[in-house]
C-alpha positions as a Markdown table, in Angstrom:
| # | Residue | x | y | z |
|---|---|---|---|---|
| 1 | Met | -57.2 | -161.4 | 81.2 |
| 2 | Lys | -59.6 | -164.3 | 81.4 |
| 3 | Lys | -62.6 | -162.0 | 81.7 |
| 4 | Leu | -61.3 | -159.9 | 78.9 |
| 5 | Leu | -61.0 | -162.9 | 76.5 |
| 6 | Leu | -64.2 | -164.6 | 77.7 |
| 7 | Pro | -66.6 | -161.8 | 78.8 |
| 8 | Ala | -69.7 | -164.1 | 78.9 |
| 9 | Leu | -68.2 | -165.8 | 82.0 |
| 10 | Arg | -68.8 | -162.6 | 83.9 |
| 11 | Ser | -72.5 | -163.7 | 84.2 |
| 12 | Lys | -73.2 | -166.0 | 87.2 |
| 13 | Asn | -76.0 | -167.9 | 85.4 |
| 14 | Tyr | -73.7 | -168.5 | 82.4 |
| 15 | Gln | -71.0 | -169.8 | 84.6 |
| 16 | Leu | -73.4 | -172.4 | 86.1 |
| 17 | Phe | -74.7 | -173.3 | 82.6 |
| 18 | Phe | -71.1 | -173.7 | 81.3 |
| 19 | Ala | -70.1 | -176.0 | 84.2 |
| 20 | Gly | -73.2 | -178.2 | 84.3 |
| 21 | Gln | -73.4 | -178.6 | 80.5 |
| 22 | Gly | -69.7 | -179.3 | 80.3 |
| 23 | Ile | -70.0 | -182.4 | 82.6 |
| 24 | Ser | -73.2 | -183.6 | 81.0 |
| 25 | Leu | -71.9 | -183.3 | 77.4 |
| 26 | Ile | -68.9 | -185.6 | 78.1 |
| 27 | Gly | -71.5 | -188.3 | 79.0 |
| 28 | Thr | -73.5 | -187.5 | 75.9 |
| 29 | Trp | -70.5 | -188.0 | 73.6 |
| 30 | Met | -69.6 | -191.2 | 75.4 |
| 31 | Thr | -73.2 | -192.5 | 74.8 |
| 32 | Gln | -73.1 | -191.5 | 71.1 |
| 33 | Leu | -69.9 | -193.4 | 70.6 |
| 34 | Ala | -71.2 | -196.4 | 72.6 |
| 35 | Thr | -74.4 | -196.5 | 70.7 |
| 36 | Ile | -72.9 | -196.6 | 67.2 |
| 37 | Trp | -70.3 | -199.2 | 68.4 |
| 38 | Leu | -73.0 | -201.4 | 70.0 |
| 39 | Val | -75.3 | -201.2 | 66.9 |
| 40 | Tyr | -72.4 | -202.2 | 64.6 |
| 41 | Asp | -71.3 | -204.9 | 67.0 |
| 42 | Leu | -74.9 | -206.4 | 67.1 |
| 43 | Thr | -75.6 | -206.1 | 63.4 |
| 44 | Asn | -72.3 | -205.5 | 61.4 |
| 45 | Ser | -74.5 | -203.4 | 59.1 |
| 46 | Pro | -73.7 | -199.9 | 57.9 |
| 47 | Leu | -77.4 | -199.7 | 57.0 |
| 48 | Met | -78.5 | -200.3 | 60.6 |
| 49 | Leu | -76.1 | -197.5 | 61.7 |
| 50 | Gly | -78.0 | -195.3 | 59.3 |
| 51 | Val | -81.4 | -196.4 | 60.6 |
| 52 | Val | -80.5 | -195.8 | 64.3 |
| 53 | Gly | -79.0 | -192.4 | 63.3 |
| 54 | Phe | -82.2 | -191.6 | 61.4 |
| 55 | Ser | -84.5 | -192.6 | 64.3 |
| 56 | Ser | -82.6 | -190.4 | 66.8 |
| 57 | Gln | -82.8 | -187.2 | 64.8 |
| 58 | Ile | -85.9 | -187.4 | 62.5 |
| 59 | Pro | -88.3 | -186.0 | 65.2 |
| 60 | Ser | -86.2 | -182.7 | 65.0 |
| 61 | Phe | -87.0 | -182.4 | 61.3 |
| 62 | Phe | -90.8 | -182.6 | 61.8 |
| 63 | Leu | -91.2 | -181.1 | 65.3 |
| 64 | Ala | -88.5 | -178.5 | 65.7 |
| 65 | Pro | -90.6 | -175.7 | 64.1 |
| 66 | Phe | -93.4 | -176.4 | 66.7 |
| 67 | Gly | -90.7 | -176.6 | 69.4 |
| 68 | Gly | -89.7 | -173.1 | 68.3 |
| 69 | Val | -93.3 | -171.8 | 68.7 |
| 70 | Phe | -93.4 | -173.4 | 72.2 |
| 71 | Val | -90.1 | -171.8 | 73.1 |
| 72 | Asp | -91.2 | -168.3 | 72.0 |
| 73 | Arg | -94.3 | -168.6 | 74.2 |
| 74 | Phe | -93.3 | -170.5 | 77.4 |
| 75 | Ser | -90.4 | -170.4 | 79.9 |
| 76 | Arg | -87.2 | -171.7 | 78.3 |
| 77 | Tyr | -85.8 | -172.3 | 81.7 |
| 78 | Arg | -88.5 | -174.6 | 82.9 |
| 79 | Thr | -88.6 | -176.3 | 79.5 |
| 80 | Leu | -84.9 | -177.1 | 79.8 |
| 81 | Ile | -85.3 | -178.6 | 83.3 |
| 82 | Gly | -88.0 | -180.9 | 81.9 |
| 83 | Thr | -86.0 | -182.0 | 78.9 |
| 84 | Gln | -82.9 | -182.8 | 81.0 |
| 85 | Val | -84.9 | -184.9 | 83.4 |
| 86 | Leu | -86.5 | -186.9 | 80.5 |
| 87 | Ala | -83.1 | -187.3 | 78.8 |
| 88 | Met | -81.6 | -188.7 | 82.0 |
| 89 | Ile | -84.4 | -191.3 | 82.2 |
| 90 | Gln | -83.8 | -192.3 | 78.6 |
| 91 | Ser | -80.0 | -192.8 | 79.2 |
| 92 | Leu | -80.5 | -194.7 | 82.4 |
| 93 | Thr | -83.1 | -197.0 | 80.7 |
| 94 | Leu | -80.5 | -197.7 | 78.0 |
| 95 | Ala | -77.9 | -198.5 | 80.7 |
| 96 | Val | -80.2 | -201.0 | 82.4 |
| 97 | Leu | -80.9 | -202.8 | 79.2 |
| 98 | Ala | -77.2 | -203.0 | 78.2 |
| 99 | Leu | -75.9 | -203.9 | 81.7 |
| 100 | Thr | -78.5 | -206.7 | 82.1 |
| 101 | Gly | -77.5 | -208.1 | 78.6 |
| 102 | Val | -81.0 | -208.1 | 77.2 |
| 103 | Ile | -80.6 | -205.1 | 74.8 |
| 104 | Gln | -81.6 | -205.6 | 71.2 |
| 105 | Val | -81.4 | -203.3 | 68.2 |
| 106 | Trp | -85.1 | -202.4 | 68.4 |
| 107 | His | -84.6 | -201.2 | 71.9 |
| 108 | Ile | -81.9 | -198.8 | 70.7 |
| 109 | Ile | -84.1 | -197.6 | 67.8 |
| 110 | Ala | -87.0 | -197.0 | 70.1 |
| 111 | Leu | -85.0 | -195.2 | 72.8 |
| 112 | Ser | -83.2 | -193.2 | 70.0 |
| 113 | Leu | -86.6 | -192.1 | 68.8 |
| 114 | Cys | -87.5 | -191.0 | 72.3 |
| 115 | Gln | -84.3 | -189.0 | 72.5 |
| 116 | Gly | -85.2 | -187.4 | 69.2 |
| 117 | Phe | -88.5 | -186.2 | 70.5 |
| 118 | Ile | -86.8 | -184.7 | 73.6 |
| 119 | Asn | -84.2 | -183.0 | 71.4 |
| 120 | Ala | -86.8 | -181.4 | 69.2 |
| 121 | Leu | -87.8 | -179.3 | 72.2 |
| 122 | Asp | -84.5 | -179.1 | 74.0 |
| 123 | Ala | -82.4 | -177.8 | 71.1 |
| 124 | Pro | -84.4 | -174.6 | 70.3 |
| 125 | Ala | -84.9 | -174.0 | 74.0 |
| 126 | Arg | -81.2 | -174.3 | 74.7 |
| 127 | Gln | -80.3 | -172.0 | 71.8 |
| 128 | Ala | -82.9 | -169.4 | 72.7 |
| 129 | Phe | -82.1 | -169.6 | 76.4 |
| 130 | Val | -78.4 | -168.5 | 76.0 |
| 131 | Pro | -79.2 | -164.7 | 75.6 |
| 132 | Glu | -81.1 | -164.9 | 78.9 |
| 133 | Leu | -77.9 | -166.1 | 80.7 |
| 134 | Val | -75.7 | -163.2 | 79.8 |
| 135 | Glu | -76.1 | -159.9 | 81.7 |
| 136 | Arg | -74.7 | -157.8 | 78.8 |
| 137 | Arg | -76.0 | -157.9 | 75.3 |
| 138 | Glu | -72.5 | -157.5 | 73.8 |
| 139 | Asp | -71.4 | -160.7 | 75.5 |
| 140 | Leu | -73.9 | -162.8 | 73.5 |
| 141 | Ala | -71.5 | -163.8 | 70.6 |
| 142 | Asn | -68.9 | -164.8 | 73.1 |
| 143 | Ala | -71.4 | -166.9 | 75.0 |
| 144 | Ile | -72.4 | -168.7 | 71.8 |
| 145 | Ala | -68.8 | -169.4 | 70.9 |
| 146 | Ile | -68.0 | -170.6 | 74.4 |
| 147 | Asn | -71.0 | -172.9 | 74.2 |
| 148 | Ser | -69.6 | -174.4 | 71.0 |
| 149 | Thr | -66.2 | -174.8 | 72.6 |
| 150 | Thr | -67.8 | -176.6 | 75.5 |
| 151 | Ile | -69.6 | -179.0 | 73.2 |
| 152 | Asn | -66.4 | -179.8 | 71.4 |
| 153 | Gly | -64.2 | -180.0 | 74.4 |
| 154 | Ala | -66.6 | -182.7 | 75.5 |
| 155 | Arg | -66.5 | -184.1 | 72.0 |
| 156 | Leu | -62.7 | -184.5 | 72.5 |
| 157 | Ile | -62.8 | -186.0 | 76.1 |
| 158 | Gly | -66.0 | -188.1 | 75.8 |
| 159 | Pro | -65.1 | -190.4 | 72.9 |
| 160 | Ala | -61.6 | -190.9 | 74.2 |
| 161 | Ile | -62.9 | -192.1 | 77.6 |
| 162 | Gly | -65.8 | -193.9 | 75.9 |
| 163 | Gly | -63.4 | -195.9 | 73.6 |
| 164 | Leu | -61.4 | -197.0 | 76.6 |
| 165 | Leu | -64.5 | -197.9 | 78.6 |
| 166 | Ile | -66.1 | -199.9 | 75.8 |
| 167 | Ala | -62.9 | -201.9 | 75.4 |
| 168 | Ser | -62.5 | -202.6 | 79.1 |
| 169 | Val | -65.9 | -202.8 | 80.7 |
| 170 | Gly | -68.5 | -202.6 | 77.8 |
| 171 | Thr | -71.0 | -200.1 | 76.5 |
| 172 | Gly | -73.4 | -200.3 | 79.4 |
| 173 | Tyr | -71.2 | -198.3 | 81.7 |
| 174 | Cys | -71.0 | -195.5 | 79.1 |
| 175 | Phe | -74.8 | -195.2 | 79.2 |
| 176 | Leu | -74.8 | -195.3 | 83.0 |
| 177 | Ile | -72.2 | -192.5 | 83.3 |
| 178 | Asp | -74.2 | -190.4 | 80.8 |
| 179 | Gly | -77.4 | -190.9 | 82.7 |
| 180 | Leu | -75.8 | -189.8 | 86.0 |
| 181 | Ser | -74.0 | -186.8 | 84.3 |
| 182 | Tyr | -77.4 | -185.2 | 83.8 |
| 183 | Ile | -77.5 | -184.5 | 87.5 |
| 184 | Ala | -74.8 | -181.9 | 87.0 |
| 185 | Val | -76.8 | -179.8 | 84.4 |
| 186 | Ile | -80.1 | -180.2 | 86.3 |
| 187 | Ala | -78.4 | -179.0 | 89.5 |
| 188 | Ala | -76.8 | -176.1 | 87.6 |
| 189 | Leu | -80.2 | -175.0 | 86.2 |
| 190 | Leu | -81.9 | -175.2 | 89.7 |
| 191 | Ala | -79.1 | -173.1 | 91.1 |
| 192 | Met | -79.7 | -170.2 | 88.7 |
| 193 | Lys | -81.5 | -167.0 | 89.6 |
| 194 | Val | -83.7 | -166.5 | 86.5 |
| 195 | Lys | -86.0 | -163.6 | 85.9 |
| 196 | Pro | -89.7 | -164.6 | 85.9 |
| 197 | Trp | -90.9 | -165.5 | 82.5 |
| 198 | Lys | -93.2 | -162.9 | 81.0 |
| 199 | Tyr | -95.9 | -164.6 | 79.1 |
| 200 | Val | -96.7 | -162.7 | 75.9 |
| 201 | Val | -100.2 | -163.0 | 74.6 |
| 202 | Ser | -100.1 | -163.3 | 70.9 |
| 203 | Asp | -102.7 | -163.9 | 68.2 |
| 204 | Gly | -102.6 | -166.9 | 65.9 |
| 205 | Asn | -102.5 | -170.6 | 66.3 |
| 206 | Pro | -99.3 | -172.7 | 66.2 |
| 207 | Trp | -99.6 | -173.3 | 62.5 |
| 208 | Gln | -99.7 | -169.6 | 61.8 |
| 209 | Lys | -96.8 | -169.0 | 64.1 |
| 210 | Val | -94.7 | -171.7 | 62.3 |
| 211 | Lys | -95.6 | -170.1 | 58.9 |
| 212 | Glu | -94.6 | -166.7 | 60.2 |
| 213 | Gly | -91.2 | -168.1 | 61.3 |
| 214 | Phe | -90.7 | -169.7 | 57.8 |
| 215 | Val | -91.6 | -166.5 | 56.0 |
| 216 | Tyr | -89.4 | -164.4 | 58.2 |
| 217 | Ala | -86.4 | -166.7 | 57.7 |
| 218 | Phe | -86.7 | -167.5 | 54.0 |
| 219 | Ser | -87.7 | -164.1 | 52.7 |
| 220 | Phe | -84.4 | -162.6 | 54.0 |
| 221 | Pro | -81.5 | -163.8 | 51.7 |
| 222 | Pro | -78.7 | -163.9 | 54.3 |
| 223 | Ile | -80.7 | -166.1 | 56.7 |
| 224 | Arg | -82.0 | -168.2 | 53.8 |
| 225 | Ser | -78.5 | -168.8 | 52.4 |
| 226 | Ile | -77.1 | -169.8 | 55.8 |
| 227 | Leu | -80.0 | -172.2 | 56.5 |
| 228 | Leu | -79.6 | -173.8 | 53.1 |
| 229 | Leu | -75.8 | -174.2 | 53.5 |
| 230 | Ser | -76.3 | -175.7 | 56.9 |
| 231 | Thr | -78.8 | -178.1 | 55.4 |
| 232 | Leu | -76.3 | -179.3 | 52.8 |
| 233 | Val | -73.5 | -179.7 | 55.3 |
| 234 | Ser | -75.7 | -181.6 | 57.7 |
| 235 | Leu | -77.1 | -183.8 | 54.9 |
| 236 | Met | -73.8 | -184.8 | 53.4 |
| 237 | Gly | -70.9 | -183.6 | 55.6 |
| 238 | Leu | -72.0 | -185.2 | 58.8 |
| 239 | Gln | -72.6 | -188.7 | 57.5 |
| 240 | Asn | -69.1 | -189.4 | 58.7 |
| 241 | Thr | -70.4 | -189.9 | 62.3 |
| 242 | Ile | -72.1 | -193.2 | 61.3 |
| 243 | Leu | -69.4 | -194.3 | 58.8 |
| 244 | Val | -66.3 | -193.8 | 61.0 |
| 245 | Pro | -67.0 | -197.2 | 62.8 |
| 246 | Val | -66.9 | -198.9 | 59.5 |
| 247 | Ile | -63.7 | -197.2 | 58.5 |
| 248 | Ala | -62.1 | -198.0 | 61.9 |
| 249 | Glu | -62.9 | -201.7 | 61.7 |
| 250 | Gln | -62.8 | -202.6 | 58.0 |
| 251 | Val | -60.2 | -200.1 | 56.6 |
| 252 | Leu | -57.9 | -199.4 | 59.6 |
| 253 | Lys | -58.4 | -202.9 | 61.1 |
| 254 | Gly | -59.0 | -201.5 | 64.6 |
| 255 | Gly | -61.5 | -201.7 | 67.4 |
| 256 | Ala | -63.3 | -199.5 | 69.9 |
| 257 | Glu | -60.1 | -197.7 | 70.9 |
| 258 | Thr | -59.4 | -196.8 | 67.2 |
| 259 | Leu | -62.9 | -195.4 | 66.9 |
| 260 | Gly | -62.4 | -193.4 | 70.1 |
| 261 | Phe | -59.2 | -192.0 | 68.9 |
| 262 | Leu | -60.7 | -191.0 | 65.5 |
| 263 | Met | -63.6 | -189.2 | 67.3 |
| 264 | Ala | -61.2 | -187.6 | 69.7 |
| 265 | Ala | -59.1 | -186.3 | 66.8 |
| 266 | Ser | -62.2 | -184.7 | 65.3 |
| 267 | Gly | -62.9 | -183.2 | 68.7 |
| 268 | Val | -59.4 | -181.7 | 68.8 |
| 269 | Gly | -60.1 | -179.9 | 65.5 |
| 270 | Ala | -63.5 | -178.8 | 66.6 |
| 271 | Leu | -62.1 | -177.6 | 70.0 |
| 272 | Thr | -59.5 | -175.5 | 68.1 |
| 273 | Gly | -62.1 | -173.9 | 66.0 |
| 274 | Gly | -64.3 | -173.3 | 69.0 |
| 275 | Ile | -61.5 | -171.6 | 70.9 |
| 276 | Tyr | -60.8 | -169.4 | 67.9 |
| 277 | Leu | -64.4 | -168.4 | 67.7 |
| 278 | Ala | -64.6 | -167.8 | 71.5 |
| 279 | Thr | -61.7 | -165.3 | 71.4 |
| 280 | Arg | -62.9 | -163.4 | 68.3 |
| 281 | Gln | -64.0 | -159.9 | 69.4 |
| 282 | Thr | -66.4 | -159.1 | 66.5 |
| 283 | Ile | -69.0 | -160.6 | 64.2 |
| 284 | Leu | -67.4 | -158.8 | 61.3 |
| 285 | Gly | -65.8 | -161.2 | 58.8 |
| 286 | Ile | -67.9 | -164.1 | 60.0 |
| 287 | Gly | -69.3 | -164.6 | 56.5 |
| 288 | Asn | -65.9 | -165.6 | 55.3 |
| 289 | Leu | -65.7 | -168.3 | 58.0 |
| 290 | Ile | -69.1 | -169.7 | 57.1 |
| 291 | Ala | -68.0 | -169.8 | 53.4 |
| 292 | Leu | -64.7 | -171.5 | 54.1 |
| 293 | Ala | -65.8 | -174.0 | 56.7 |
| 294 | Pro | -67.6 | -176.5 | 54.3 |
| 295 | Ala | -64.5 | -176.6 | 52.1 |
| 296 | Ile | -62.3 | -177.5 | 55.1 |
| 297 | Leu | -64.8 | -180.2 | 56.1 |
| 298 | Gly | -65.0 | -181.6 | 52.5 |
| 299 | Thr | -61.3 | -181.7 | 52.0 |
| 300 | Gly | -60.9 | -183.5 | 55.4 |
| 301 | Leu | -63.5 | -186.1 | 54.4 |
| 302 | Ile | -61.9 | -186.8 | 51.0 |
| 303 | Ala | -58.4 | -187.1 | 52.6 |
| 304 | Phe | -59.8 | -189.4 | 55.4 |
| 305 | Ser | -61.4 | -191.7 | 52.8 |
| 306 | Phe | -58.1 | -192.2 | 51.0 |
| 307 | Ser | -56.0 | -192.9 | 54.2 |
| 308 | Arg | -55.1 | -196.4 | 55.2 |
| 309 | Phe | -52.7 | -195.3 | 57.9 |
| 310 | Leu | -54.0 | -194.5 | 61.4 |
| 311 | Pro | -51.8 | -191.4 | 62.1 |
| 312 | Leu | -52.8 | -189.9 | 58.8 |
| 313 | Ser | -56.4 | -190.7 | 59.4 |
| 314 | Leu | -56.2 | -188.9 | 62.8 |
| 315 | Phe | -54.6 | -185.9 | 61.1 |
| 316 | Thr | -57.4 | -185.7 | 58.5 |
| 317 | Met | -60.1 | -186.0 | 61.2 |
| 318 | Leu | -58.7 | -182.7 | 62.7 |
| 319 | Phe | -59.9 | -180.9 | 59.6 |
| 320 | Val | -63.3 | -182.7 | 59.7 |
| 321 | Gly | -63.8 | -181.5 | 63.2 |
| 322 | Leu | -62.5 | -178.0 | 62.5 |
| 323 | Gly | -64.7 | -177.5 | 59.4 |
| 324 | Thr | -67.8 | -178.8 | 61.2 |
| 325 | Ile | -67.6 | -176.5 | 64.2 |
| 326 | Leu | -66.7 | -173.4 | 62.2 |
| 327 | Gln | -69.8 | -173.9 | 60.0 |
| 328 | Ile | -72.2 | -174.7 | 62.9 |
| 329 | Ala | -71.0 | -172.2 | 65.5 |
| 330 | Ala | -70.3 | -169.3 | 63.1 |
| 331 | Ser | -73.8 | -169.7 | 61.5 |
| 332 | Asn | -75.3 | -169.9 | 65.0 |
| 333 | Thr | -73.5 | -166.7 | 66.1 |
| 334 | Phe | -74.6 | -164.8 | 63.0 |
| 335 | Leu | -78.2 | -165.8 | 63.3 |
| 336 | Gln | -78.4 | -165.1 | 67.1 |
| 337 | Thr | -76.9 | -161.7 | 66.6 |
| 338 | Ile | -79.3 | -160.5 | 63.9 |
| 339 | Val | -82.6 | -162.2 | 64.8 |
| 340 | Glu | -85.5 | -160.2 | 66.3 |
| 341 | Asp | -86.1 | -161.3 | 69.9 |
| 342 | Asp | -89.8 | -162.2 | 69.5 |
| 343 | Lys | -88.8 | -164.6 | 66.7 |
| 344 | Arg | -85.6 | -166.0 | 68.3 |
| 345 | Gly | -87.1 | -169.4 | 69.3 |
| 346 | Arg | -88.7 | -170.0 | 65.8 |
| 347 | Leu | -85.5 | -169.0 | 63.9 |
| 348 | Met | -83.4 | -171.2 | 66.1 |
| 349 | Ser | -85.8 | -174.1 | 65.6 |
| 350 | Leu | -85.4 | -173.7 | 61.9 |
| 351 | Tyr | -81.6 | -173.7 | 62.4 |
| 352 | Thr | -82.1 | -176.8 | 64.5 |
| 353 | Met | -84.2 | -178.3 | 61.7 |
| 354 | Ser | -81.5 | -177.5 | 59.1 |
| 355 | Phe | -78.8 | -178.8 | 61.3 |
| 356 | Leu | -80.1 | -181.7 | 63.5 |
| 357 | Gly | -83.2 | -182.3 | 61.4 |
| 358 | Met | -81.2 | -183.1 | 58.2 |
| 359 | Ile | -78.7 | -185.4 | 60.0 |
| 360 | Pro | -81.1 | -188.4 | 60.1 |
| 361 | Ile | -81.8 | -188.2 | 56.4 |
| 362 | Gly | -78.1 | -187.9 | 55.8 |
| 363 | Asn | -77.5 | -190.9 | 58.1 |
| 364 | Leu | -80.0 | -193.0 | 56.2 |
| 365 | Leu | -78.6 | -191.9 | 52.8 |
| 366 | Gly | -75.1 | -192.6 | 54.0 |
| 367 | Gly | -76.0 | -196.0 | 55.3 |
| 368 | Ile | -77.7 | -197.0 | 52.0 |
| 369 | Leu | -74.8 | -195.6 | 49.9 |
| 370 | Ala | -72.2 | -197.3 | 52.1 |
| 371 | Ser | -74.0 | -200.6 | 51.7 |
| 372 | His | -73.8 | -200.4 | 47.9 |
| 373 | Ile | -70.6 | -198.5 | 47.1 |
| 374 | Gly | -68.6 | -198.7 | 50.3 |
| 375 | Ala | -68.0 | -196.2 | 53.1 |
| 376 | Thr | -64.9 | -194.7 | 51.5 |
| 377 | Asn | -66.6 | -193.9 | 48.2 |
| 378 | Thr | -69.6 | -192.4 | 50.2 |
| 379 | Leu | -67.2 | -190.1 | 52.1 |
| 380 | Ile | -65.7 | -188.9 | 48.8 |
| 381 | Ile | -69.1 | -187.9 | 47.5 |
| 382 | Asp | -69.9 | -186.2 | 50.8 |
| 383 | Gly | -66.6 | -184.2 | 50.6 |
| 384 | Ile | -67.2 | -183.1 | 47.0 |
| 385 | Ala | -70.8 | -181.9 | 47.9 |
| 386 | Cys | -69.4 | -179.8 | 50.8 |
| 387 | Ile | -66.8 | -178.2 | 48.6 |
| 388 | Leu | -69.4 | -177.3 | 46.0 |
| 389 | Gly | -71.6 | -175.8 | 48.7 |
| 390 | Ser | -68.7 | -173.7 | 49.9 |
| 391 | Ile | -68.0 | -172.4 | 46.3 |
| 392 | Phe | -71.7 | -171.5 | 45.7 |
| 393 | Phe | -72.0 | -169.6 | 49.1 |
| 394 | Ser | -68.8 | -167.7 | 48.4 |
| 395 | Arg | -70.1 | -166.4 | 45.2 |
| 396 | Gln | -73.2 | -165.1 | 47.0 |
| 397 | Leu | -71.2 | -163.5 | 49.8 |
| 398 | Pro | -70.7 | -160.0 | 48.2 |
| 399 | Gly | -74.4 | -159.5 | 47.6 |
| 400 | Leu | -75.3 | -160.7 | 51.1 |
| 401 | Arg | -72.8 | -158.3 | 52.6 |
| 402 | Gln | -74.6 | -155.4 | 51.0 |
| 403 | Ile | -77.9 | -156.5 | 52.4 |
| 404 | Met | -76.4 | -156.9 | 55.9 |
| 405 | Arg | -74.7 | -153.5 | 56.0 |
| 406 | Pro | -77.8 | -151.4 | 57.1 |
| 407 | Ile | -78.7 | -154.1 | 59.7 |
| 408 | Tyr | -75.2 | -153.9 | 61.2 |
| 409 | Glu | -75.5 | -150.1 | 61.3 |
| 410 | His | -78.9 | -150.3 | 63.0 |
| 411 | Lys | -77.6 | -152.7 | 65.6 |
| 412 | Gly | -74.5 | -150.4 | 66.3 |
| 413 | Ile | -72.0 | -152.9 | 64.9 |
| 414 | Val | -69.0 | -151.0 | 63.5 |
| 415 | Ile | -68.8 | -151.6 | 59.8 |
| 416 | Ser | -65.5 | -152.3 | 58.0 |
| 417 | His | -64.5 | -153.6 | 54.6 |
| 418 | Lys | -64.4 | -157.1 | 56.2 |
| 419 | Ala | -68.1 | -157.0 | 57.2 |
């Protein structure tokens, strides 16, 4: 029954990837929580939360397209081993600075910037590597959905543990555990039996290859629409990650434990969405999910901004997490299913750019807005923007379905009225 529901786990390499990444991601989410709490504790400034968020993600905006070119031309397996080693060094450096008590905000900004450079290469490599891990092509959508479920299972566990650790022993131990957790994913990668990478000689310099990727993505309406919707959701809808600490302390009058619970509640919603996507048997109907997800996220954000009662805030964060994962994972599944193999790295780098790359700009915008009009009003604006994006994409959906029909037929996907 397990194999029937989760066919991607039939592949040995994917089992290793699933286990190693699951352990490492718990540490990653702990570090994310610890970082925003430490910055807010040091500065008491929503703007500085935005600056740190900006510095950690802005390299993805500028470098992800070149990362995609690199990933299309070189071994994704070796690339991932390298990025995981560098990420481990970055986390352990953060741990040493925090545990010795010398850490300052500029240290966090500098190390966040370093992590951003690593992510600019790691994210497209990770996305493009997943198809190499599954032995059967038809298991790919399930593998992508399990990947999202793993990320959000960690998103549930990591912040909950992180909030308790911060309250009891401080942020430094969160960074230390994160650094050590990379050993699991590196060990899993080294244990894999991966086919030798076939280097494909191709004409054109990196700039031409980047341009080719942009033309491929933005000249095709379904891909273009999904990338633009992802950009909007990342720019506005994900500002909540830097504003939740402000709400936890100023509105709900709580501390690190409250922040951990709020992040964990978001993780429960995301995990629920991830499990639903992992057990879906077909890509058909995924357009409806992509259209609905920003509206769920936007409604959750608006309700969260009005709440002054912790249980209600936790309930609304369920919908924030659910809407976020449905939009991110459903879009990822759709793009990975239809993309041509020789352009997979470049398209996934553009998806990374629209998703991770826009988060820093959103963080900076959210920090500035929250400094002037307050965190709650900022979240209301974010929610309205997401709902408007959902309405606009829904109106485009019938036309996009007609464009996708011949591609589904070509790929052997059974067409139904829900396609």
